[in-house]
N, CA, C and O atoms as CSV, one atom per row, in Angstrom:
chain,resi,resn,atom,element,x,y,z
A,1,MET,N,N,-18.618,-23.254,-8.064
A,1,MET,CA,C,-17.195,-23.069,-7.839
A,1,MET,C,C,-17.001,-21.541,-7.678
A,1,MET,O,O,-17.794,-20.745,-8.181
A,2,VAL,N,N,-15.847,-21.132,-6.912
A,2,VAL,CA,C,-15.586,-19.764,-6.495
A,2,VAL,C,C,-14.930,-19.331,-7.734
A,2,VAL,O,O,-14.286,-20.133,-8.410
A,3,GLN,N,N,-15.079,-17.960,-8.100
A,3,GLN,CA,C,-14.319,-17.081,-9.119
A,3,GLN,C,C,-13.257,-16.489,-8.555
A,3,GLN,O,O,-13.492,-15.741,-7.606
A,4,SER,N,N,-12.020,-16.652,-8.941
A,4,SER,CA,C,-10.862,-16.146,-8.342
A,4,SER,C,C,-10.806,-14.587,-8.628
A,4,SER,O,O,-11.273,-14.147,-9.679
A,5,ILE,N,N,-10.308,-13.871,-7.807
A,5,ILE,CA,C,-10.234,-12.310,-7.943
A,5,ILE,C,C,-9.087,-11.887,-8.746
A,5,ILE,O,O,-9.038,-10.797,-9.316
A,6,ASN,N,N,-8.036,-12.898,-8.782
A,6,ASN,CA,C,-6.701,-12.625,-9.486
A,6,ASN,C,C,-6.968,-12.819,-11.094
A,6,ASN,O,O,-7.800,-13.632,-11.496
A,7,THR,N,N,-6.355,-12.176,-11.787
A,7,THR,CA,C,-6.071,-12.273,-13.212
A,7,THR,C,C,-4.825,-13.099,-13.511
A,7,THR,O,O,-4.822,-13.819,-14.510
A,8,LYS,N,N,-3.776,-13.039,-12.709
A,8,LYS,CA,C,-2.549,-13.815,-12.787
A,8,LYS,C,C,-2.173,-14.303,-11.522
A,8,LYS,O,O,-2.199,-13.561,-10.540
A,9,SER,N,N,-1.802,-15.562,-11.449
A,9,SER,CA,C,-1.327,-16.210,-10.324
A,9,SER,C,C,0.204,-16.162,-10.238
A,9,SER,O,O,0.855,-16.595,-11.189
A,10,GLU,N,N,0.786,-15.688,-9.212
A,10,GLU,CA,C,2.139,-15.502,-8.975
A,10,GLU,C,C,2.855,-16.543,-7.985
A,10,GLU,O,O,4.069,-16.740,-8.030
A,11,TYR,N,N,2.066,-17.138,-7.164
A,11,TYR,CA,C,2.570,-18.011,-6.165
A,11,TYR,C,C,1.490,-18.786,-5.361
A,11,TYR,O,O,0.644,-18.172,-4.710
A,12,HIS,N,N,1.527,-20.084,-5.413
A,12,HIS,CA,C,0.626,-20.881,-4.462
A,12,HIS,C,C,1.348,-22.072,-3.774
A,12,HIS,O,O,2.344,-22.645,-4.214
A,13,VAL,N,N,0.698,-22.348,-2.645
A,13,VAL,CA,C,1.395,-23.235,-1.747
A,13,VAL,C,C,0.237,-23.876,-0.719
A,13,VAL,O,O,-0.784,-23.247,-0.442
A,14,ASP,N,N,0.495,-25.045,-0.257
A,14,ASP,CA,C,-0.272,-25.609,0.868
A,14,ASP,C,C,-0.216,-24.701,2.121
A,14,ASP,O,O,0.812,-24.100,2.432
A,15,ALA,N,N,-1.338,-24.631,2.803
A,15,ALA,CA,C,-1.366,-23.725,3.826
A,15,ALA,C,C,-2.458,-24.237,4.805
A,15,ALA,O,O,-3.151,-25.209,4.505
A,16,THR,N,N,-2.599,-23.588,5.947
A,16,THR,CA,C,-3.556,-23.816,7.038
A,16,THR,C,C,-4.052,-22.516,7.448
A,16,THR,O,O,-3.250,-21.600,7.630
A,17,TRP,N,N,-5.367,-22.342,7.620
A,17,TRP,CA,C,-6.089,-21.232,8.122
A,17,TRP,C,C,-6.448,-21.498,9.486
A,17,TRP,O,O,-7.053,-22.524,9.797
A,18,PHE,N,N,-6.109,-20.638,10.296
A,18,PHE,CA,C,-6.478,-21.052,11.925
A,18,PHE,C,C,-7.735,-19.978,12.079
A,18,PHE,O,O,-7.555,-18.769,11.930
A,19,ARG,N,N,-8.971,-20.530,12.381
A,19,ARG,CA,C,-10.048,-19.905,12.753
A,19,ARG,C,C,-10.938,-20.884,13.428
A,19,ARG,O,O,-11.844,-21.545,12.920
A,20,GLY,N,N,-10.437,-20.861,14.923
A,20,GLY,CA,C,-11.217,-21.762,15.732
A,20,GLY,C,C,-10.736,-23.186,15.582
A,20,GLY,O,O,-10.037,-23.664,16.475
A,21,MET,N,N,-11.065,-23.915,14.497
A,21,MET,CA,C,-10.371,-25.141,14.023
A,21,MET,C,C,-9.658,-24.870,12.877
A,21,MET,O,O,-9.932,-23.878,12.201
A,22,SER,N,N,-8.668,-25.725,12.541
A,22,SER,CA,C,-7.838,-25.427,11.511
A,22,SER,C,C,-8.537,-25.847,10.100
A,22,SER,O,O,-9.248,-26.851,10.056
A,23,VAL,N,N,-8.341,-25.152,9.109
A,23,VAL,CA,C,-8.826,-25.535,7.797
A,23,VAL,C,C,-7.638,-25.687,6.793
A,23,VAL,O,O,-6.898,-24.717,6.629
A,24,TYR,N,N,-7.426,-26.785,6.149
A,24,TYR,CA,C,-6.381,-26.932,5.307
A,24,TYR,C,C,-6.718,-26.727,3.962
A,24,TYR,O,O,-7.850,-27.089,3.643
A,25,GLY,N,N,-5.984,-26.220,3.074
A,25,GLY,CA,C,-6.023,-25.828,1.758
A,25,GLY,C,C,-4.912,-25.193,0.905
A,25,GLY,O,O,-3.737,-25.523,1.063
A,26,GLN,N,N,-5.279,-24.322,0.043
A,26,GLN,CA,C,-4.100,-23.931,-0.746
A,26,GLN,C,C,-4.316,-22.283,-0.686
A,26,GLN,O,O,-5.415,-21.728,-0.703
A,27,VAL,N,N,-2.945,-21.586,-0.606
A,27,VAL,CA,C,-2.874,-20.162,-0.726
A,27,VAL,C,C,-2.595,-19.766,-2.142
A,27,VAL,O,O,-1.827,-20.499,-2.765
A,28,LEU,N,N,-3.054,-18.812,-2.697
A,28,LEU,CA,C,-2.887,-18.288,-3.921
A,28,LEU,C,C,-2.591,-16.918,-3.876
A,28,LEU,O,O,-3.475,-16.230,-3.367
A,29,ILE,N,N,-1.466,-16.266,-4.319
A,29,ILE,CA,C,-1.164,-15.012,-4.375
A,29,ILE,C,C,-1.078,-14.471,-5.762
A,29,ILE,O,O,-0.318,-14.985,-6.583
A,30,GLY,N,N,-1.812,-13.484,-6.038
A,30,GLY,CA,C,-1.678,-12.916,-7.514
A,30,GLY,C,C,-1.762,-11.545,-7.619
A,30,GLY,O,O,-1.605,-10.895,-6.586
A,31,ASP,N,N,-1.969,-10.994,-8.621
A,31,ASP,CA,C,-1.950,-9.546,-8.873
A,31,ASP,C,C,-2.981,-8.703,-8.267
A,31,ASP,O,O,-2.757,-7.506,-8.087
A,32,VAL,N,N,-4.080,-9.232,-7.943
A,32,VAL,CA,C,-5.120,-8.478,-7.285
A,32,VAL,C,C,-5.201,-8.656,-5.636
A,32,VAL,O,O,-5.448,-7.745,-4.846
A,33,GLY,N,N,-4.965,-9.890,-5.341
A,33,GLY,CA,C,-5.016,-10.099,-3.835
A,33,GLY,C,C,-4.667,-11.434,-3.424
A,33,GLY,O,O,-4.252,-12.244,-4.254
A,34,PHE,N,N,-4.820,-11.762,-2.059
A,34,PHE,CA,C,-4.412,-12.976,-1.444
A,34,PHE,C,C,-5.867,-13.927,-1.278
A,34,PHE,O,O,-6.971,-13.527,-0.908
A,35,GLU,N,N,-5.511,-15.147,-1.635
A,35,GLU,CA,C,-6.692,-15.960,-1.660
A,35,GLU,C,C,-6.290,-17.318,-0.919
A,35,GLU,O,O,-5.157,-17.798,-0.968
A,36,PHE,N,N,-7.334,-17.853,-0.248
A,36,PHE,CA,C,-7.160,-19.270,0.372
A,36,PHE,C,C,-8.439,-19.875,0.129
A,36,PHE,O,O,-9.531,-19.366,0.382
A,37,TYR,N,N,-8.180,-21.209,-0.477
A,37,TYR,CA,C,-9.235,-22.152,-0.685
A,37,TYR,C,C,-8.935,-23.479,0.128
A,37,TYR,O,O,-7.853,-24.059,0.215
A,38,SER,N,N,-10.116,-23.812,0.688
A,38,SER,CA,C,-10.175,-25.040,1.379
A,38,SER,C,C,-10.049,-26.381,0.464
A,38,SER,O,O,-10.634,-26.452,-0.616
A,39,SER,N,N,-9.315,-27.347,0.928
A,39,SER,CA,C,-9.266,-28.501,0.228
A,39,SER,C,C,-10.338,-29.427,0.114
A,39,SER,O,O,-10.458,-30.195,-0.840
A,40,LYS,N,N,-11.240,-29.350,1.230
A,40,LYS,CA,C,-12.387,-30.216,1.489
A,40,LYS,C,C,-13.606,-29.504,1.319
A,40,LYS,O,O,-14.568,-30.208,1.013
A,41,ASN,N,N,-13.820,-28.204,1.449
A,41,ASN,CA,C,-15.149,-27.429,1.282
A,41,ASN,C,C,-14.936,-26.432,0.304
A,41,ASN,O,O,-14.189,-25.498,0.596
A,42,VAL,N,N,-15.472,-26.476,-0.817
A,42,VAL,CA,C,-15.267,-25.466,-1.892
A,42,VAL,C,C,-15.892,-24.116,-1.565
A,42,VAL,O,O,-15.525,-23.101,-2.157
A,43,ASN,N,N,-16.951,-24.099,-0.510
A,43,ASN,CA,C,-17.529,-22.949,-0.113
A,43,ASN,C,C,-16.694,-22.257,1.016
A,43,ASN,O,O,-17.072,-21.140,1.366
A,44,ASP,N,N,-15.674,-22.769,1.579
A,44,ASP,CA,C,-14.790,-22.177,2.506
A,44,ASP,C,C,-13.573,-21.737,2.105
A,44,ASP,O,O,-12.616,-22.501,1.989
A,45,PHE,N,N,-13.509,-20.292,1.826
A,45,PHE,CA,C,-12.583,-19.596,1.158
A,45,PHE,C,C,-12.384,-18.339,1.685
A,45,PHE,O,O,-13.370,-17.866,2.250
A,46,VAL,N,N,-11.235,-17.564,1.654
A,46,VAL,CA,C,-10.937,-16.188,1.886
A,46,VAL,C,C,-10.319,-15.554,0.663
A,46,VAL,O,O,-9.356,-16.047,0.076
A,47,GLN,N,N,-10.972,-14.339,0.281
A,47,GLN,CA,C,-10.441,-13.649,-0.872
A,47,GLN,C,C,-10.087,-12.200,-0.119
A,47,GLN,O,O,-10.981,-11.549,0.422
A,48,ILE,N,N,-8.821,-11.797,-0.134
A,48,ILE,CA,C,-8.359,-10.449,0.458
A,48,ILE,C,C,-7.824,-9.706,-0.552
A,48,ILE,O,O,-6.752,-10.149,-0.963
A,49,PRO,N,N,-8.322,-8.486,-1.208
A,49,PRO,CA,C,-7.865,-7.655,-2.222
A,49,PRO,C,C,-6.581,-6.917,-1.445
A,49,PRO,O,O,-6.610,-6.683,-0.237
A,50,TRP,N,N,-5.511,-6.602,-2.261
A,50,TRP,CA,C,-4.465,-5.925,-1.447
A,50,TRP,C,C,-4.774,-4.532,-1.102
A,50,TRP,O,O,-4.043,-4.025,-0.251
A,51,THR,N,N,-5.762,-3.780,-1.624
A,51,THR,CA,C,-6.398,-2.758,-0.997
A,51,THR,C,C,-6.846,-2.642,0.247
A,51,THR,O,O,-6.788,-1.600,0.899
A,52,GLU,N,N,-7.417,-3.942,0.723
A,52,GLU,CA,C,-7.982,-4.207,1.879
A,52,GLU,C,C,-6.931,-4.503,3.165
A,52,GLU,O,O,-7.314,-4.373,4.328
A,53,VAL,N,N,-5.711,-4.872,2.856
A,53,VAL,CA,C,-4.956,-5.235,3.683
A,53,VAL,C,C,-4.178,-3.964,4.561
A,53,VAL,O,O,-3.496,-3.092,4.023
A,54,LYS,N,N,-4.393,-4.051,5.755
A,54,LYS,CA,C,-3.910,-2.993,6.709
A,54,LYS,C,C,-2.560,-3.315,7.154
A,54,LYS,O,O,-1.690,-2.457,7.004
A,55,LEU,N,N,-2.251,-4.513,7.719
A,55,LEU,CA,C,-0.961,-5.041,8.251
A,55,LEU,C,C,-0.722,-6.499,7.876
A,55,LEU,O,O,-1.676,-7.234,7.622
A,56,VAL,N,N,0.530,-6.923,7.838
A,56,VAL,CA,C,0.984,-8.299,7.639
A,56,VAL,C,C,1.946,-8.535,8.828
A,56,VAL,O,O,3.062,-8.017,8.804
A,57,ILE,N,N,1.567,-9.264,9.812
A,57,ILE,CA,C,2.436,-9.492,11.030
A,57,ILE,C,C,2.944,-10.770,11.100
A,57,ILE,O,O,2.132,-11.682,11.259
A,58,ALA,N,N,4.146,-11.034,11.011
A,58,ALA,CA,C,4.906,-12.277,11.014
A,58,ALA,C,C,5.377,-12.712,12.288
A,58,ALA,O,O,5.883,-11.857,13.015
A,59,ASP,N,N,5.294,-14.010,12.728
A,59,ASP,CA,C,5.967,-14.484,13.994
A,59,ASP,C,C,7.288,-14.882,13.563
A,59,ASP,O,O,7.364,-15.664,12.616
A,60,VAL,N,N,8.460,-14.410,14.183
A,60,VAL,CA,C,9.655,-14.555,13.652
A,60,VAL,C,C,10.544,-15.151,14.893
A,60,VAL,O,O,10.673,-14.518,15.941
A,61,TYR,N,N,11.058,-16.250,14.703
A,61,TYR,CA,C,11.832,-16.837,15.837
A,61,TYR,C,C,13.259,-17.183,15.271
A,61,TYR,O,O,13.406,-17.313,14.056
A,62,PHE,N,N,14.330,-17.336,16.158
A,62,PHE,CA,C,15.732,-17.607,15.736
A,62,PHE,C,C,16.117,-16.666,14.729
A,62,PHE,O,O,16.702,-17.077,13.727
A,63,LYS,N,N,15.854,-15.436,14.880
A,63,LYS,CA,C,16.697,-14.454,13.911
A,63,LYS,C,C,16.020,-14.842,12.542
A,63,LYS,O,O,16.706,-14.576,11.556
A,64,GLY,N,N,14.989,-15.331,12.344
A,64,GLY,CA,C,14.267,-15.278,11.039
A,64,GLY,C,C,14.446,-16.724,10.311
A,64,GLY,O,O,14.134,-16.927,9.137
A,65,ARG,N,N,14.999,-17.695,11.191
A,65,ARG,CA,C,15.231,-18.957,10.634
A,65,ARG,C,C,13.806,-19.842,10.769
A,65,ARG,O,O,13.704,-20.851,10.071
A,66,TYR,N,N,12.918,-19.535,11.495
A,66,TYR,CA,C,11.697,-20.296,11.709
A,66,TYR,C,C,10.541,-19.250,11.732
A,66,TYR,O,O,10.562,-18.425,12.647
A,67,ILE,N,N,9.634,-19.208,10.907
A,67,ILE,CA,C,8.537,-18.485,10.867
A,67,ILE,C,C,7.166,-19.389,10.860
A,67,ILE,O,O,6.675,-19.839,9.825
A,68,PRO,N,N,6.658,-19.576,12.094
A,68,PRO,CA,C,5.542,-20.710,12.116
A,68,PRO,C,C,4.051,-20.044,11.469
A,68,PRO,O,O,3.143,-20.759,11.045
A,69,ARG,N,N,4.018,-18.860,11.485
A,69,ARG,CA,C,2.641,-18.298,10.971
A,69,ARG,C,C,2.664,-16.923,10.734
A,69,ARG,O,O,3.624,-16.280,11.158
A,70,PHE,N,N,1.765,-16.366,10.126
A,70,PHE,CA,C,1.583,-14.914,9.789
A,70,PHE,C,C,0.102,-14.462,9.874
A,70,PHE,O,O,-0.846,-15.205,9.618
A,71,LYS,N,N,0.006,-13.223,10.244
A,71,LYS,CA,C,-1.549,-12.699,10.346
A,71,LYS,C,C,-1.588,-11.538,9.462
A,71,LYS,O,O,-0.727,-10.662,9.380
A,72,ILE,N,N,-2.841,-11.637,8.713
A,72,ILE,CA,C,-3.196,-10.445,7.896
A,72,ILE,C,C,-4.331,-9.666,8.520
A,72,ILE,O,O,-5.420,-10.206,8.709
A,73,GLN,N,N,-4.092,-8.371,8.853
A,73,GLN,CA,C,-5.145,-7.367,9.385
A,73,GLN,C,C,-5.758,-6.942,8.160
A,73,GLN,O,O,-5.087,-6.803,7.137
A,74,THR,N,N,-7.030,-6.722,8.202
A,74,THR,CA,C,-7.687,-6.041,7.105
A,74,THR,C,C,-8.529,-4.792,7.717
A,74,THR,O,O,-8.725,-4.647,8.923
A,75,ARG,N,N,-8.931,-4.035,6.847
A,75,ARG,CA,C,-9.529,-2.810,7.307
A,75,ARG,C,C,-10.855,-3.020,7.788
A,75,ARG,O,O,-11.235,-2.374,8.765
A,76,ASN,N,N,-11.637,-3.876,7.205
A,76,ASN,CA,C,-13.158,-4.234,7.591
A,76,ASN,C,C,-13.356,-5.509,8.039
A,76,ASN,O,O,-14.240,-5.667,8.881
A,77,SER,N,N,-12.630,-6.604,7.604
A,77,SER,CA,C,-12.930,-7.890,7.884
A,77,SER,C,C,-12.354,-8.589,9.031
A,77,SER,O,O,-12.734,-9.714,9.354
A,78,GLY,N,N,-11.297,-7.838,9.752
A,78,GLY,CA,C,-10.828,-8.558,10.951
A,78,GLY,C,C,-9.363,-9.100,10.692
A,78,GLY,O,O,-8.603,-8.596,9.865
A,79,ASP,N,N,-9.092,-10.046,11.393
A,79,ASP,CA,C,-7.726,-10.671,11.151
A,79,ASP,C,C,-7.868,-12.096,10.804
A,79,ASP,O,O,-8.789,-12.800,11.218
A,80,PHE,N,N,-6.826,-12.534,9.951
A,80,PHE,CA,C,-6.669,-13.855,9.534
A,80,PHE,C,C,-5.430,-14.320,9.593
A,80,PHE,O,O,-4.501,-13.710,9.063
A,81,ILE,N,N,-5.242,-15.635,10.345
A,81,ILE,CA,C,-4.117,-16.037,10.697
A,81,ILE,C,C,-3.829,-17.413,9.648
A,81,ILE,O,O,-4.640,-18.311,9.420
A,82,PHE,N,N,-2.558,-17.299,9.145
A,82,PHE,CA,C,-2.434,-18.593,8.210
A,82,PHE,C,C,-0.867,-18.988,8.559
A,82,PHE,O,O,-0.009,-18.193,8.941
A,83,ALA,N,N,-0.709,-20.314,8.351
A,83,ALA,CA,C,0.595,-20.984,8.265
A,83,ALA,C,C,0.606,-21.742,6.743
A,83,ALA,O,O,-0.314,-22.350,6.196
A,84,THR,N,N,1.948,-21.489,6.278
A,84,THR,CA,C,2.163,-22.170,4.944
A,84,THR,C,C,3.298,-23.029,4.987
A,84,THR,O,O,4.035,-22.998,5.973
A,85,ARG,N,N,3.519,-23.787,4.035
A,85,ARG,CA,C,4.666,-24.853,3.982
A,85,ARG,C,C,5.983,-24.063,3.760
A,85,ARG,O,O,7.019,-24.488,4.272
A,86,HIS,N,N,5.983,-23.000,3.064
A,86,HIS,CA,C,7.147,-22.283,2.744
A,86,HIS,C,C,6.878,-20.704,3.069
A,86,HIS,O,O,6.688,-19.870,2.183
A,87,PRO,N,N,6.889,-20.420,4.439
A,87,PRO,CA,C,6.384,-19.089,4.785
A,87,PRO,C,C,7.407,-17.970,4.324
A,87,PRO,O,O,6.921,-16.898,3.962
A,88,LYS,N,N,8.626,-18.109,4.308
A,88,LYS,CA,C,9.587,-17.163,3.718
A,88,LYS,C,C,9.213,-16.749,2.428
A,88,LYS,O,O,9.165,-15.534,2.236
A,89,ASP,N,N,8.913,-17.585,1.417
A,89,ASP,CA,C,8.706,-17.518,0.184
A,89,ASP,C,C,7.355,-16.811,0.080
A,89,ASP,O,O,7.194,-15.861,-0.687
A,90,THR,N,N,6.416,-17.274,0.840
A,90,THR,CA,C,5.030,-16.651,0.855
A,90,THR,C,C,4.916,-15.092,1.108
A,90,THR,O,O,4.267,-14.269,0.462
A,91,LEU,N,N,5.789,-14.888,2.317
A,91,LEU,CA,C,6.010,-13.387,2.772
A,91,LEU,C,C,6.757,-12.428,1.599
A,91,LEU,O,O,6.436,-11.266,1.349
A,92,ARG,N,N,7.733,-13.127,1.002
A,92,ARG,CA,C,8.360,-12.447,-0.115
A,92,ARG,C,C,7.297,-12.099,-1.348
A,92,ARG,O,O,7.346,-11.029,-1.956
A,93,ALA,N,N,6.437,-13.033,-1.603
A,93,ALA,CA,C,5.389,-12.843,-2.529
A,93,ALA,C,C,4.491,-11.776,-2.176
A,93,ALA,O,O,4.133,-10.925,-2.990
A,94,ILE,N,N,4.104,-11.810,-0.917
A,94,ILE,CA,C,3.231,-10.758,-0.269
A,94,ILE,C,C,3.955,-9.436,-0.262
A,94,ILE,O,O,3.326,-8.390,-0.421
A,95,ARG,N,N,5.165,-9.452,-0.096
A,95,ARG,CA,C,5.951,-8.020,0.012
A,95,ARG,C,C,5.970,-7.371,-1.318
A,95,ARG,O,O,6.120,-6.152,-1.390
A,96,LYS,N,N,5.812,-8.181,-2.491
A,96,LYS,CA,C,5.936,-7.511,-3.830
A,96,LYS,C,C,4.607,-6.443,-3.979
A,96,LYS,O,O,4.614,-5.425,-4.671
A,97,HIS,N,N,3.546,-6.905,-3.209
A,97,HIS,CA,C,2.328,-6.075,-3.371
A,97,HIS,C,C,1.927,-5.251,-2.252
A,97,HIS,O,O,1.005,-4.449,-2.398
A,98,VAL,N,N,2.606,-5.386,-1.012
A,98,VAL,CA,C,2.210,-4.542,0.066
A,98,VAL,C,C,3.420,-3.800,0.436
A,98,VAL,O,O,4.525,-4.303,0.229
A,99,LEU,N,N,3.278,-2.502,1.031
A,99,LEU,CA,C,4.211,-1.603,1.257
A,99,LEU,C,C,5.125,-2.274,2.433
A,99,LEU,O,O,4.663,-3.156,3.156
A,100,ASP,N,N,6.265,-1.856,2.546
A,100,ASP,CA,C,7.157,-2.234,3.656
A,100,ASP,C,C,6.817,-1.760,4.909
A,100,ASP,O,O,7.255,-2.355,5.894
A,101,GLU,N,N,5.980,-0.611,5.063
A,101,GLU,CA,C,5.600,-0.116,6.226
A,101,GLU,C,C,4.449,-0.958,6.828
A,101,GLU,O,O,4.148,-0.875,8.019
A,102,LYS,N,N,3.758,-1.855,5.860
A,102,LYS,CA,C,2.765,-2.798,6.461
A,102,LYS,C,C,3.244,-3.949,6.738
A,102,LYS,O,O,2.379,-4.704,7.180
A,103,MET,N,N,4.484,-4.494,6.644
A,103,MET,CA,C,4.920,-5.683,6.914
A,103,MET,C,C,5.625,-5.447,8.340
A,103,MET,O,O,6.410,-4.507,8.456
A,104,ARG,N,N,5.349,-6.297,9.424
A,104,ARG,CA,C,5.689,-6.193,10.616
A,104,ARG,C,C,6.214,-7.542,11.183
A,104,ARG,O,O,5.925,-8.630,10.685
A,105,LYS,N,N,7.051,-7.365,12.323
A,105,LYS,CA,C,7.437,-8.538,13.053
A,105,LYS,C,C,6.435,-8.612,14.303
A,105,LYS,O,O,6.102,-7.499,14.709
A,106,SER,N,N,5.948,-9.584,14.919
A,106,SER,CA,C,5.124,-9.613,16.154
A,106,SER,C,C,6.180,-9.407,17.186
A,106,SER,O,O,7.378,-9.663,17.064
A,107,ARG,N,N,5.472,-8.833,18.374
A,107,ARG,CA,C,6.477,-8.629,19.558
A,107,ARG,C,C,6.706,-10.035,20.135
A,107,ARG,O,O,5.907,-10.965,20.032
A,108,THR,N,N,8.002,-10.077,20.809
A,108,THR,CA,C,8.404,-11.314,21.421
A,108,THR,C,C,7.838,-11.409,22.752
A,108,THR,O,O,7.348,-10.406,23.271
A,109,PHE,N,N,7.864,-12.638,23.409
A,109,PHE,CA,C,7.467,-12.794,24.701
A,109,PHE,C,C,8.054,-11.876,25.632
A,109,PHE,O,O,7.328,-11.370,26.488
A,110,TRP,N,N,9.399,-11.568,25.570
A,110,TRP,CA,C,9.822,-10.753,26.638
A,110,TRP,C,C,9.702,-9.360,26.394
A,110,TRP,O,O,10.182,-8.567,27.205
A,111,GLN,N,N,9.074,-8.938,25.297
A,111,GLN,CA,C,8.821,-7.594,24.851
A,111,GLN,C,C,7.254,-7.292,25.577
A,111,GLN,O,O,6.868,-6.239,26.084
A,112,ILE,N,N,6.613,-8.420,25.455
A,112,ILE,CA,C,5.167,-8.244,26.113
A,112,ILE,C,C,5.264,-8.061,27.556
A,112,ILE,O,O,4.600,-7.183,28.108
A,113,ILE,N,N,6.102,-8.885,28.249
A,113,ILE,CA,C,6.260,-8.941,29.577
A,113,ILE,C,C,7.002,-7.591,30.103
A,113,ILE,O,O,6.853,-7.156,31.245
A,114,LYS,N,N,7.681,-7.096,29.282
A,114,LYS,CA,C,8.463,-5.736,29.693
A,114,LYS,C,C,7.234,-4.548,29.563
A,114,LYS,O,O,7.174,-3.634,30.386
A,115,ASN,N,N,6.519,-4.639,28.729
A,115,ASN,CA,C,5.472,-3.610,28.453
A,115,ASN,C,C,4.505,-3.696,29.726
A,115,ASN,O,O,4.128,-2.706,30.354
A,116,PHE,N,N,4.185,-4.919,29.995
A,116,PHE,CA,C,3.301,-5.268,31.043
A,116,PHE,C,C,3.814,-4.632,32.294
A,116,PHE,O,O,3.073,-3.907,32.958
A,117,LEU,N,N,5.141,-4.886,32.673
A,117,LEU,CA,C,5.587,-4.435,33.879
A,117,LEU,C,C,5.869,-2.891,34.014
A,117,LEU,O,O,5.950,-2.393,35.136
A,118,LYS,N,N,6.003,-2.218,33.004
A,118,LYS,CA,C,6.007,-0.794,32.856
A,118,LYS,C,C,4.860,0.010,33.411
A,118,LYS,O,O,4.917,1.117,33.945
A,119,ARG,N,N,3.769,-0.779,33.180
A,119,ARG,CA,C,2.407,-0.119,33.592
A,119,ARG,C,C,2.440,-0.028,35.203
A,119,ARG,O,O,1.487,0.455,35.814
């Protein structure tokens, strides 16, 4: 069994981790870090300490009414893409531990096209 890095659990929710194929499980947000545990395979997990988080980027549509997924960029381990059942509540729980400068909205389709045409 995997040992949690958190001493206190603040929020947990059903989630999907996108890494090639989708992995379904639980997200646990605590005082030390962000954790994802697979519901089928106990050895399939992610533990990200808050000190390791570089950016949290959310896909926001319809002025914040719909947030399908978010990405956590880390300093050493790369990017992790997650979707949760209640993404707004999940991002609010993350915001308690991550500075506001590290929380971002992803670029829209039109912003990407505009930047491409400027070149």
